[in-house]
SEBAVO-464120 format. One record per residue (C-alpha): residue number from 1; residue in one letter; x, y, z. Coordinates in nm, 4 decimals. Layout:
N
NUM/A/X/Y/Z
...
END
This chain:
69
1/X/13.1316/-4.9570/13.0862
2/X/12.8040/-5.0543/13.2578
3/X/12.6949/-5.2662/12.9787
4/X/13.0443/-5.4354/12.9656
5/X/12.9911/-5.5187/13.3291
6/X/12.6585/-5.6790/13.2902
7/X/12.7777/-5.8578/12.9769
8/X/13.0618/-6.0167/13.2047
9/X/12.8035/-6.0772/13.4731
10/X/12.5939/-6.3037/13.2255
11/X/12.9038/-6.4537/13.0518
12/X/13.0188/-6.5912/13.3822
13/X/12.6596/-6.7039/13.4700
14/X/12.6479/-6.5037/13.7846
15/X/12.3238/-6.2996/13.6773
16/X/12.0205/-6.3665/13.9227
17/X/11.8295/-6.6632/13.7440
18/X/11.5330/-6.5493/13.5232
19/X/11.6751/-6.1878/13.4703
20/X/11.7313/-6.0835/13.1072
21/X/12.0065/-5.8711/13.0066
22/X/11.7353/-5.6090/12.8988
23/X/11.5939/-5.5999/13.2375
24/X/11.9290/-5.5958/13.4074
25/X/12.0241/-5.2937/13.1975
26/X/11.7265/-5.1053/13.3283
27/X/11.7651/-5.1913/13.6735
28/X/12.1162/-5.0690/13.6798
29/X/12.0158/-4.7607/13.4856
30/X/11.7541/-4.6681/13.7323
31/X/11.9684/-4.7399/14.0474
32/X/12.2680/-4.5417/13.9257
33/X/12.0803/-4.2501/13.7778
34/X/12.2102/-3.9043/13.8943
35/X/11.8362/-3.8463/14.0155
36/X/11.8488/-4.1294/14.2844
37/X/12.1934/-4.0014/14.4030
38/X/12.0487/-3.6260/14.4179
39/X/11.7250/-3.7354/14.6091
40/X/11.9165/-3.9526/14.8598
41/X/12.2210/-3.7556/14.9203
42/X/12.1659/-3.4071/14.8293
43/X/11.7918/-3.3919/14.9241
44/X/11.7589/-3.6769/15.1748
45/X/12.0724/-3.6005/15.3858
46/X/12.2434/-3.9565/15.3432
47/X/12.6416/-3.9418/15.3617
48/X/12.8205/-4.0422/15.0404
49/X/12.9406/-4.3626/15.2122
50/X/12.5949/-4.4877/15.3063
51/X/12.4735/-4.4261/14.9659
52/X/12.7529/-4.6468/14.8476
53/X/12.6852/-4.9077/15.0850
54/X/12.3131/-4.9176/15.0001
55/X/12.3981/-4.9082/14.6216
56/X/12.6423/-5.1988/14.6290
57/X/12.3841/-5.4116/14.8286
58/X/12.0895/-5.3297/14.6187
59/X/12.2701/-5.3948/14.2919
60/X/12.3869/-5.7398/14.4248
61/X/12.0406/-5.8265/14.5440
62/X/11.8816/-5.7202/14.2113
63/X/12.1450/-5.8404/13.9688
64/X/12.3395/-6.1301/14.1006
65/X/12.2392/-6.4978/14.1652
66/X/12.2933/-6.6364/14.5239
67/X/12.4232/-6.9584/14.4142
68/X/12.3434/-7.2758/14.5730
69/X/12.2894/-7.2699/14.9402
END
């Protein structure tokens, strides 16, 4: 499912400039790994909502281009 989402992002030309599909896969894989969730929520004491807000923000910053400003 994540591969499909990344392909849609690139097809819509919304990916961050200079970001390759391979690099995007690695970024998405790393940030959405169960280990990151475990470290931040189970071991770090984050509440699930805080983790979800952080993950949304960090993925947008890492994967999506900002457009013209």
